[in-house]
C-alpha positions in Angstrom: 28.7 -56.8 -19.9 32.1 -55.4 -19.8 33.5 -53.7 -16.7 36.4 -51.4 -16.8 38.7 -51.3 -13.7 40.2 -47.9 -13.1 43.9 -47.9 -13.0 45.6 -45.7 -10.4 47.3 -42.6 -11.8 49.9 -40.8 -10.0 51.4 -37.4 -10.7 54.8 -36.6 -9.2 56.7 -33.3 -9.2 60.2 -33.7 -10.8 63.1 -31.3 -10.9 65.5 -32.2 -13.8 69.1 -31.3 -14.3 69.9 -32.0 -18.0 73.3 -32.6 -19.5 74.4 -34.6 -16.5 77.2 -37.2 -16.8 74.7 -40.1 -16.0 71.0 -40.5 -15.5 70.2 -40.9 -11.8 67.6 -40.2 -9.1 69.1 -38.0 -6.5 66.3 -38.1 -3.9 63.4 -36.1 -2.7 63.6 -32.4 -1.6 60.5 -30.6 -0.4 58.2 -33.1 -2.1 60.0 -32.9 -5.4 62.0 -35.8 -7.0 65.4 -34.6 -8.1 66.7 -36.3 -11.2 69.8 -35.9 -13.4 69.4 -36.7 -17.1 72.3 -37.0 -19.5 70.3 -35.7 -22.5 70.5 -32.0 -23.5 67.3 -29.9 -23.2 67.0 -29.5 -27.0 63.9 -30.4 -28.9 62.4 -32.5 -26.2 65.4 -34.8 -25.8 65.7 -34.3 -22.0 61.9 -35.0 -21.6 62.0 -38.1 -23.7 65.1 -39.3 -21.8 63.3 -38.6 -18.4 60.3 -40.6 -19.5 62.5 -43.5 -20.7 64.6 -43.4 -17.5 61.6 -43.3 -15.1 59.9 -46.1 -17.0 63.0 -48.2 -16.7 63.4 -47.5 -13.0 59.8 -48.1 -12.3 59.7 -51.3 -14.4 56.7 -50.1 -16.5 56.0 -49.4 -20.2 57.3 -46.0 -21.4 53.9 -45.2 -22.8 52.6 -45.1 -19.2 55.0 -42.3 -18.2 54.3 -38.8 -19.5 55.6 -35.3 -18.8 52.2 -33.5 -18.5 53.5 -30.1 -17.4 56.8 -28.2 -17.7 58.0 -29.5 -21.1 60.2 -26.3 -21.4 61.1 -26.1 -17.7 63.4 -27.9 -15.3 60.4 -28.3 -13.0 58.0 -30.9 -14.4 54.9 -32.8 -13.5 55.1 -36.4 -14.6 52.1 -38.7 -14.8 52.5 -42.4 -14.0 49.5 -44.4 -15.3 48.8 -47.6 -13.5 51.0 -47.0 -10.4 50.2 -45.6 -7.0 52.4 -42.9 -5.4 53.5 -45.3 -2.7 54.6 -47.9 -5.2 56.4 -45.4 -7.4 58.4 -44.0 -4.5 59.3 -47.4 -3.3 60.6 -48.5 -6.7 62.6 -45.3 -7.0 64.1 -45.9 -3.5 62.5 -42.9 -1.9 60.0 -44.6 0.5 
């Protein structure tokens, strides 16, 4: 018999400032993670850069980080598959 162990999935609200000089996490404000991304908001470039940046900062595969809402907005909902909210915030330096 095969058992599947459910992986924790976390969704975090993110506010993105595209076309920044560097990629960086600014901190939390009103429960929203503030992030600067160097990529422009053209044809999903900023979304892809956000997923890549968060995956790197969280030390997890990029395929486990997805923008699930707000693809055309600065306010986004990002899903982190396989990581608790507490662990994500700790790794981002926001705990």
